[in-house]
C-alpha positions as CSV (number, residue, x, y, z in Angstrom):
1,M,126.9,79.8,130.1
2,E,125.3,80.8,133.7
3,Y,126.7,83.8,135.8
4,S,125.3,85.4,138.6
5,L,125.0,89.2,138.8
6,G,127.4,89.6,141.1
7,E,130.1,88.0,139.0
8,I,129.2,89.7,135.8
9,A,129.3,93.1,138.0
10,G,132.8,92.5,138.8
11,L,134.0,91.1,135.6
12,I,132.6,94.6,134.0
13,N,133.4,96.9,137.0
14,A,130.2,97.7,137.1
15,K,128.1,98.8,140.5
16,L,125.3,96.1,141.3
17,I,121.6,97.3,142.6
18,G,119.8,94.2,143.3
19,D,120.4,90.3,144.4
20,A,124.2,89.0,143.6
21,D,123.0,85.6,143.4
22,Y,120.7,85.9,141.0
23,V,121.3,83.9,137.8
24,I,122.1,85.2,134.1
25,N,122.1,82.6,131.2
26,G,121.6,85.1,128.1
27,V,121.2,88.4,126.4
28,G,118.6,90.4,124.9
29,S,117.0,93.8,123.8
30,L,114.8,95.5,126.0
31,S,111.4,94.1,124.2
32,T,112.4,90.6,124.0
33,A,114.4,89.8,126.7
34,K,113.5,87.0,129.4
35,S,114.0,87.5,133.2
36,T,117.0,84.9,132.7
37,Q,118.6,87.5,130.4
38,I,120.4,90.6,130.4
39,S,119.9,93.6,128.2
40,F,120.9,97.6,128.4
41,Y,119.8,100.8,128.1
42,A,121.7,103.7,126.4
43,N,119.1,105.3,123.9
44,S,116.4,107.6,125.2
45,K,114.6,106.1,122.1
46,Y,114.4,102.9,123.8
47,H,112.4,104.4,126.8
48,D,109.1,102.9,126.7
49,D,111.1,99.4,126.4
50,L,112.6,99.8,129.4
51,K,109.3,100.5,131.4
52,Q,108.1,97.2,129.9
53,T,111.0,94.9,129.7
54,D,110.9,91.2,131.5
55,A,114.6,91.6,131.2
56,G,116.4,90.1,134.5
57,A,118.9,92.7,134.7
58,V,119.7,96.3,132.7
59,I,123.0,97.7,132.0
60,V,122.3,101.3,132.6
61,S,124.4,104.4,133.0
62,Y,124.3,106.4,136.3
63,E,122.0,109.8,135.0
64,D,119.2,106.4,133.7
65,L,119.5,104.2,137.0
66,E,116.3,105.6,138.4
67,L,114.3,104.0,134.9
68,S,115.5,100.6,135.7
69,P,112.4,98.4,136.6
70,S,114.6,95.3,137.6
71,H,118.1,94.6,138.8
72,A,120.9,96.8,137.6
73,L,124.3,97.0,136.7
74,V,125.7,100.6,137.3
75,C,128.6,101.8,134.7
76,K,129.7,104.9,132.6
77,D,129.1,103.0,129.1
78,P,126.1,100.9,129.0
79,Y,126.6,99.4,125.2
80,A,130.3,98.8,125.6
81,S,129.9,96.8,128.8
82,Y,126.8,95.2,127.5
83,L,129.2,93.8,124.4
84,K,131.6,92.5,127.3
85,V,128.9,90.5,129.0
86,A,127.6,89.1,125.4
87,N,130.8,87.4,124.6
88,L,131.3,86.5,128.1
89,I,128.0,84.4,128.2
90,H,128.4,83.3,124.5
91,P,131.8,83.0,123.7
92,T,132.9,81.6,120.2
93,P,132.5,78.1,120.3
94,E,135.8,76.3,120.8
95,H,136.9,74.1,117.7
96,Q,138.4,70.6,118.1
97,P,141.6,70.6,116.4
98,G,142.4,67.9,113.3
99,V,142.3,68.1,109.9
100,H,139.4,67.0,107.8
101,P,140.0,64.1,105.7
102,S,139.0,66.0,102.2
103,A,141.3,68.8,102.9
104,V,144.6,68.7,100.4
105,I,148.1,70.0,102.6
106,E,150.9,70.3,100.5
107,K,153.8,68.4,102.5
108,S,155.5,71.1,103.3
109,A,153.0,73.3,105.0
110,R,153.5,73.5,108.8
111,I,150.2,73.4,110.9
112,S,150.4,73.9,114.5
113,E,148.6,70.6,116.3
114,S,146.1,72.5,117.8
115,A,144.9,73.8,114.3
116,F,141.9,73.1,112.5
117,V,141.3,72.9,108.7
118,G,138.2,72.1,107.5
119,A,136.2,70.0,104.3
120,N,137.3,70.7,100.8
121,T,140.3,73.0,102.0
122,Y,143.6,73.6,100.1
123,I,146.7,74.5,102.1
124,G,149.5,75.5,99.9
125,S,153.2,74.8,100.1
126,H,155.3,76.4,102.9
127,V,151.9,77.4,104.4
128,E,152.7,78.3,108.4
129,L,149.2,78.0,110.5
130,D,149.9,78.9,114.3
131,E,148.7,77.9,117.4
132,Y,144.5,77.4,117.7
133,V,144.0,78.8,113.8
134,Y,140.8,77.8,112.6
135,I,140.7,77.2,108.6
136,G,136.7,76.7,107.7
137,H,135.1,74.4,105.0
138,G,136.1,75.3,101.3
139,C,139.1,77.7,102.1
140,V,142.0,78.4,99.9
141,V,145.6,79.1,101.4
142,E,148.2,79.5,98.6
143,D,151.8,79.3,99.1
144,N,153.8,80.9,101.6
145,S,151.4,82.4,103.8
146,K,151.2,82.7,107.2
147,I,148.3,82.8,109.8
148,G,148.6,84.0,113.3
149,S,147.6,82.2,116.5
150,H,143.7,82.4,117.5
151,T,142.8,83.5,113.6
152,R,139.7,82.1,112.3
153,L,138.9,81.5,108.4
154,Q,135.2,81.1,108.0
155,S,133.9,79.3,105.2
156,N,135.2,79.6,101.3
157,V,138.1,82.3,102.1
158,T,141.0,82.8,100.0
159,L,144.4,83.8,100.8
160,C,146.1,84.3,98.0
161,H,150.3,83.6,98.0
162,E,152.6,85.4,100.3
163,V,149.9,86.7,102.5
164,K,150.7,87.7,106.5
165,I,147.7,87.3,108.7
166,G,148.1,88.6,112.5
167,E,146.9,86.9,115.8
168,R,142.9,87.2,116.4
169,V,141.6,88.1,113.1
170,I,138.6,86.7,112.1
171,L,138.0,86.5,108.2
172,H,133.8,86.0,107.2
173,P,132.8,84.3,104.3
174,G,133.9,85.0,100.9
175,V,136.9,87.0,101.9
176,V,139.3,87.4,99.4
177,I,142.8,88.5,100.1
178,G,146.0,89.1,98.0
179,S,144.4,89.2,94.7
180,D,145.9,91.2,92.0
181,G,145.4,95.2,92.3
182,F,143.9,96.8,89.4
183,G,147.5,97.9,87.6
184,L,147.2,98.6,84.0
185,V,149.1,100.9,81.6
186,A,147.7,101.8,78.3
187,D,150.1,101.2,75.1
188,N,149.0,101.8,71.4
189,G,144.9,101.3,72.4
190,Q,145.1,98.2,74.6
191,W,145.7,97.5,78.3
192,L,149.0,95.9,79.8
193,K,149.3,94.5,82.7
194,I,151.3,95.6,85.6
195,P,153.2,93.0,87.6
196,Q,151.7,93.2,91.1
197,L,154.8,91.8,93.0
198,G,153.9,92.7,96.9
199,T,151.4,91.1,99.3
200,V,148.8,91.6,102.0
201,E,150.1,92.2,105.5
202,I,147.3,92.1,108.2
203,G,147.9,92.6,112.1
204,N,146.3,91.6,115.0
205,D,142.8,91.8,116.2
206,V,141.5,92.9,112.9
207,E,137.9,91.6,111.4
208,I,136.8,91.4,107.7
209,G,133.2,91.2,106.6
210,A,132.1,88.7,104.0
211,N,132.8,89.3,100.4
212,T,135.4,91.6,101.2
213,S,138.5,91.9,99.0
214,I,141.8,93.4,99.5
215,D,144.6,93.7,97.0
216,R,147.8,93.2,96.7
217,G,150.5,95.5,96.4
218,A,152.0,96.2,92.9
219,M,155.6,96.8,94.6
220,S,155.4,97.5,98.3
221,N,152.6,96.0,100.4
222,T,149.0,96.6,101.2
223,R,148.8,97.0,105.0
224,I,145.9,97.0,107.5
225,E,147.0,97.5,111.2
226,D,146.0,96.3,114.2
227,G,142.3,96.6,115.2
228,V,140.9,97.5,112.2
229,K,137.6,96.6,111.5
230,I,135.9,96.3,108.0
231,D,132.5,95.8,106.8
232,N,130.9,93.8,104.1
233,L,131.5,94.1,100.5
234,V,134.5,96.5,100.8
235,Q,137.0,97.0,98.1
236,I,140.7,97.9,98.9
237,G,142.9,98.8,95.9
238,H,146.6,97.9,96.1
239,N,149.4,99.7,98.3
240,V,146.2,100.9,100.8
241,I,147.6,101.4,104.2
242,I,144.8,101.5,106.7
243,G,146.2,102.6,110.1
244,A,145.1,101.1,113.7
245,H,141.9,100.7,115.0
246,T,139.8,102.6,112.0
247,A,136.3,101.3,111.4
248,I,134.9,100.9,107.7
249,A,131.5,100.4,107.1
250,G,129.8,97.9,104.0
251,S,130.4,99.0,100.5
252,A,133.3,101.3,100.7
253,V,135.7,101.5,98.1
254,I,139.1,102.8,98.4
255,A,141.5,103.0,95.2
256,G,145.0,102.5,95.4
257,S,147.8,104.0,97.3
258,V,145.7,105.4,99.8
259,V,146.8,106.1,103.2
260,I,144.5,106.2,105.8
261,G,144.8,107.4,109.6
262,K,144.5,105.6,112.7
263,R,141.3,105.3,114.4
264,C,139.3,106.9,111.6
265,M,135.6,106.2,110.6
266,I,134.3,105.7,107.1
267,G,130.7,105.5,106.2
268,G,129.2,103.1,103.9
269,A,129.5,103.4,100.1
270,T,131.7,106.5,100.3
271,A,134.4,106.1,97.8
272,I,137.8,107.3,98.2
273,A,140.0,108.5,95.1
274,G,143.7,107.1,94.8
275,H,146.8,108.6,96.1
276,I,145.5,110.9,98.6
277,S,146.3,110.3,102.6
278,I,143.4,111.0,105.4
279,A,144.7,111.9,108.9
280,N,143.9,110.2,112.1
281,D,140.8,110.6,114.1
282,V,138.7,111.8,110.5
283,V,135.3,110.8,110.3
284,I,133.6,110.6,106.6
285,T,129.8,110.3,106.2
286,G,128.2,107.4,104.4
287,M,128.0,108.1,100.6
288,S,130.8,110.8,100.5
289,G,133.0,110.7,97.5
290,V,136.9,111.9,98.8
291,T,138.8,113.0,95.8
292,N,141.5,115.3,98.3
293,S,143.6,114.3,101.0
294,I,142.0,115.6,104.4
295,N,145.2,116.8,106.9
296,K,143.4,117.7,109.8
297,P,140.8,115.2,111.8
298,G,137.2,116.1,112.0
299,K,133.8,115.2,110.3
300,Y,133.5,115.2,106.7
301,S,130.8,114.9,104.2
302,G,129.9,115.7,100.7
303,S,128.3,113.9,97.3
304,M,127.2,115.4,94.0
305,T,125.1,114.5,91.1
306,T,127.9,113.4,88.1
307,M,128.1,116.1,85.3
308,E,130.1,116.9,82.8
309,N,133.8,117.2,84.2
310,T,134.4,121.0,83.5
311,T,131.5,122.1,84.8
312,W,132.1,120.1,87.8
313,R,135.3,121.4,88.1
314,K,134.0,125.2,87.7
315,N,131.2,124.3,90.1
316,M,133.5,122.8,92.6
317,V,136.0,126.3,92.4
318,R,133.0,128.4,93.2
319,L,131.1,126.3,96.2
320,R,134.6,126.5,97.7
321,H,133.6,130.5,98.0
322,L,130.0,130.0,98.4
323,D,130.2,131.0,102.1
324,E,132.2,134.2,101.5
325,L,129.6,134.8,98.8
326,V,126.7,134.3,101.5
327,R,128.4,136.6,103.6
328,R,128.9,139.1,100.9
329,I,124.7,139.2,99.7
330,N,123.9,139.2,103.4
331,A,126.1,142.5,104.1
332,L,125.1,144.3,100.8
333,E,121.2,143.6,101.4
334,D,122.0,145.2,105.2
335,K,123.4,148.1,103.2
336,M,120.5,148.4,101.2
337,S,117.8,148.2,104.1
338,K,119.7,150.4,105.6
339,S,120.2,153.1,102.6
340,K,116.2,153.0,102.3
341,E,115.5,153.2,105.9
342,T,117.7,156.5,105.8
343,G,116.3,157.7,102.3
344,K,120.2,157.8,100.8
């Protein structure tokens, strides 16, 4: 789609420096953008790319305006504004409503006339698909599940029975929602399966990456609140609750009955042990291991090489006192140094 710079500036509330009638029809990076495309500058590492860019316009901050070699759209947050422009110029393609002839749909399912159901898809009994829902090819939506309006399931997504999905949700290929949680109890040397009687509830504006799995609850429901963003290959156990607008990077593993607060950021390959809670506004850096609850907002990190459990526990107790020990050693060294100087 094409927009003039004047139109774009108005839509993102930016100050335009340049020709308001100049037409933009695409987006690109500083190093690859063409004269009909728009880019952005938000990191000093790309200073040389900015000087040499062929982009027709660049979104910049007020502090960096003088660096722009072309038309400039000036705003407080160039990156966020660029995302808005990218979605404006390259919107998600609208699907045509209808049901592919190869789809299998149970008679009791309720499907909006504006919804789309792709090839080789199965829709179970009493399923509800609201307005403008898109169900891609090869999906399975089992009995009594409900999907809110404008939600999009890409190819090969599986929703197990009674799953509830909100509005404007995106589920990428291979996502599985509502499989049984890892509920087992040892009995005379063998494992007995605990019935998983809950389901999964997903709020509005959630996005879940490819091949991510979210288990159903054992008794109460697993719950993903509004605005949560989850990357590829994430495992979320049964009865987990993830607060609104939390982001979880790829390959993170969250064990059962964890409660994560709102607006948290969980780094890639982080492992979170079961039955703990994490406060609002917590940042956990990548490859961390979280074994205890985090009760205060802040940034947390930590991982250690695997060792015998008893040794590990002792080391962790000592590690907690490491800062205190360092201060005591420093004080002793200062005392010894002064003693040498005075000869006492």
